[in-house]
Structure formats: C-alpha cells, structure tokens
C-alpha positions in Angstrom: -6.1 -2.3 -2.2 -7.6 -5.1 0.3 -7.7 -7.1 -3.0 -4.3 -6.7 -3.6 -3.5 -7.3 0.0 -5.0 -10.5 0.0 -3.3 -11.7 -3.3 0.1 -10.7 -1.7 -0.7 -12.6 1.8 -1.6 -15.7 -0.4 1.4 -15.8 -2.5 3.5 -15.2 0.6 1.4 -17.8 2.9 1.1 -15.1 5.4 -2.0 -13.5 7.2 -3.2 -10.0 5.3 -2.3 -7.9 8.3 1.4 -8.7 8.0 1.3 -7.4 4.7 -0.5 -3.8 5.6 -2.8 -3.3 8.8 -6.6 -2.1 7.7 -5.5 1.7 9.3 -2.3 1.7 6.9 -4.7 0.9 4.1 -7.1 3.8 5.3 -4.5 6.3 5.6 -2.9 5.6 2.4 -6.7 5.8 0.7 -7.1 8.9 2.6 -4.1 10.8 1.9 -3.5 9.3 -1.6 0.1 9.7 -1.6 1.9 10.6 -5.2 5.4 9.8 -4.6 7.9 7.5 -2.5 8.5 10.4 0.2 4.9 11.0 0.7 4.2 7.2 1.0 7.0 7.2 3.7 5.0 9.6 5.6 2.0 7.0 6.3 2.2 5.3 9.4 2.8 1.5 8.9 4.9 2.2 6.1 8.8 1.8 6.6 11.7 1.3 4.3 10.9 -2.9 4.0 7.2 -2.1 3.0 8.6 0.7 0.5 11.2 -1.8 -1.0 8.7 -4.6 -1.4 5.1 -2.7 -2.0 6.0 1.2 -2.9 5.8 1.0 -6.5 2.8 -1.3 -6.5 1.0 0.7 -3.8 1.4 4.1 -5.8 0.4 2.5 -9.1 -3.0 1.2 -7.2 -3.3 5.0 -5.9 -2.9 6.5 -9.3 -5.2 3.8 -11.1 -7.8 4.7 -8.3 -7.6 8.2 -9.1 -8.6 7.6 -12.4 -7.3 9.2 -16.0 -5.2 12.5 -15.1 
C-alpha cells in the first residue's frame, strides 16, 4: 500500500501523508476491510477518501490476501 500511496502522491504532486497517513495504512492492513462499510470504519478514511481511493484500497487488500 505504501508503494501505491507514493504513486498517487507523485501523480497529484502532494506529500504521501496527504493521501493516507501511515497509521491509516497500518489499520487497513490489520483489519483487512472487505467492503466500503468496513473501510469507512478505519480511522482517517472519510467520504472523500472513500470516493477517491475506496475501490482501489479494497482491491489492494484483496490482492494481498491472495486467491480465495
């Protein structure tokens, strides 16, 4: 997820922490949300972040989990 965040930050020409802070990435990795509702419960993820990054974050979590 950090690689993804760095890429997004480069694209928007902003510091990486403006995309998502480390503690939010850690909580996503720990809780492994599988739906938008679960993702919305993560500290640092609000409606704007869900709109911008929600689908991609859920795909990254699914990919990290491996085949089902």
